[in-house]
C-alpha positions as CSV (number, residue, x, y, z in Angstrom):
1,M,100.6,81.5,129.0
2,S,100.4,85.5,128.2
3,E,102.3,86.9,126.0
4,K,104.3,90.3,126.7
5,V,103.5,93.1,124.3
6,C,105.3,96.7,123.9
7,S,103.5,99.2,122.2
8,F,104.8,102.8,120.6
9,T,103.4,105.4,119.5
10,G,104.4,109.1,119.5
11,H,104.4,112.6,118.2
12,R,104.2,113.1,114.2
13,Q,106.7,115.7,114.1
14,I,110.6,115.1,115.4
15,P,112.8,117.7,114.9
16,N,115.9,116.9,113.1
17,S,118.0,117.7,116.1
18,D,116.5,115.4,118.5
19,L,116.2,112.5,116.0
20,E,119.4,110.5,116.4
21,K,118.8,110.4,120.3
22,I,115.8,109.0,119.6
23,K,116.6,106.5,117.5
24,T,119.3,105.4,119.8
25,N,117.1,105.2,122.6
26,L,115.0,103.7,121.1
27,S,116.9,100.8,119.8
28,R,118.3,100.5,123.4
29,A,114.6,100.2,124.7
30,I,114.2,97.5,121.8
31,D,117.1,95.4,123.3
32,E,116.0,95.7,126.8
33,A,112.5,94.6,126.0
34,L,114.1,91.7,124.4
35,S,116.3,90.7,126.7
36,L,113.0,90.4,128.5
37,N,111.5,88.2,126.3
38,I,109.3,90.7,124.6
39,N,108.6,89.8,121.3
40,Y,105.4,91.2,119.9
41,Y,105.7,94.8,119.3
42,I,102.8,96.8,118.3
43,C,103.5,100.4,116.4
44,G,100.9,103.4,115.9
45,G,100.5,103.7,111.8
46,S,101.2,107.3,111.2
47,I,104.2,109.6,110.2
48,G,107.2,110.6,113.1
49,F,107.2,108.5,115.7
50,D,105.1,105.7,115.0
51,T,107.5,105.1,112.0
52,I,110.8,105.3,113.3
53,A,109.4,102.9,115.9
54,A,108.3,100.0,113.0
55,Q,111.3,100.6,111.3
56,T,113.8,99.8,114.4
57,V,111.5,96.6,115.1
58,L,111.6,95.7,111.6
59,E,115.2,96.2,111.5
60,K,115.9,94.4,114.7
61,K,113.3,91.5,113.0
62,K,116.5,90.6,110.3
63,S,118.4,89.0,112.8
64,N,115.5,87.6,115.2
65,D,112.8,85.7,113.6
66,K,111.0,85.6,116.7
67,I,110.1,89.6,116.9
68,F,106.4,89.7,115.5
69,L,105.5,93.3,114.1
70,E,101.7,94.7,114.7
71,I,100.7,97.9,113.2
72,A,97.9,99.0,114.3
73,V,96.1,102.0,111.5
74,P,93.7,104.6,113.0
75,C,92.2,104.6,109.7
76,L,92.2,103.0,106.1
77,D,92.8,106.4,103.9
78,Q,95.4,107.8,106.3
79,S,98.2,108.0,104.3
80,K,96.0,109.8,101.7
81,K,97.4,113.4,102.1
82,W,100.9,112.4,102.5
83,N,103.4,113.2,100.4
84,S,104.8,110.2,97.9
85,K,108.0,109.3,99.6
86,Q,106.0,108.9,103.1
87,Q,103.8,106.7,101.4
88,Q,106.3,104.9,100.1
89,L,107.6,104.2,103.5
90,Y,103.9,103.5,105.0
91,N,103.1,101.2,102.2
92,E,106.8,99.3,102.9
93,I,106.0,98.9,106.7
94,L,102.8,97.2,105.8
95,E,103.9,95.1,103.8
96,Q,106.9,94.1,106.2
97,A,104.5,94.1,109.5
98,D,103.3,90.4,110.4
99,K,100.0,92.0,110.9
100,V,98.1,95.0,110.2
101,T,94.9,96.1,112.3
């Protein structure tokens, strides 16, 4: 049996004017994927859209224990130039992910 997978990656810079629309559309897209029995999600490990996608999947995971989140980290020290708030959020996402590659 093959597992269905949904993956996300996107821009690092998201204009504030687009943020709520992106979050709403992303939430709807994940709900649609879940309705198609897609429970495995892979998110890129960068700031911007990757972070938003991971946060949205983690929020959905709170009410659906079938959801599996993998974070695809491009390099081990990628967050070293980020500010402390970005690093803290990144570390929280990694801790909550089911798998980090």
